[in-house]
N, C-alpha and C positions, 0 to 999 in steps of 0.2 A: 853286567857292565857293557858287554858288546851291544845288547839291545838298546841301552841308553845312548851309546855313541851313534848308532845308526839313526835313532830318533832325533838326536840333536843335529845331525847332518841334514835331515829333512827340514828341521826348523830353520836352520841357517839358509838353506836353499830357498825356502818360502820367503824369508826376509829379503833375499836378493831380488825378489820380484818387486819389492817396494823401493829398494835402493839400486838403481841401475848404473849410475855413473858417479864419479867422485864429487860432482857438484850437487847431486841429489841429497835430499834430506827426507827422513820419514820416521814414523813411529811404529814399532812393532810391540803389540801388547800380548804378553804371554800370561794367560789367565788360569792355567792349570796349577794346582797346588804343588805339583812336583818342582816347579821352577823356584819355589821358596827354599828348597833344599840346597845347601851349600855344595854338595857333591854334584848336583845337576847344573847349578849355575857356573861351576868351575869349567864345564864343558862348552860354555858359550864363548864366542870370540872375545879376546881381550880388548879389542878396539870398540866393542859395544859399550855404551854408557848405560849402566843399570840404575834404575830409579829405586826408590824405597818400595818395600813390599808391605801392603796393608791387607791383613787377613780379613 
């Protein structure tokens, strides 16, 4: 679980390079199969709007 948390921190930091201020909008596409797992998606920020997952 610790490795997952560290990985998710890096994902959120990378997304921060897309969205730099409250006025910015952007799209972050997470294409790894792990992001389809509920346990991994639960680690994403709650304010992120998550779209449907299409395998």
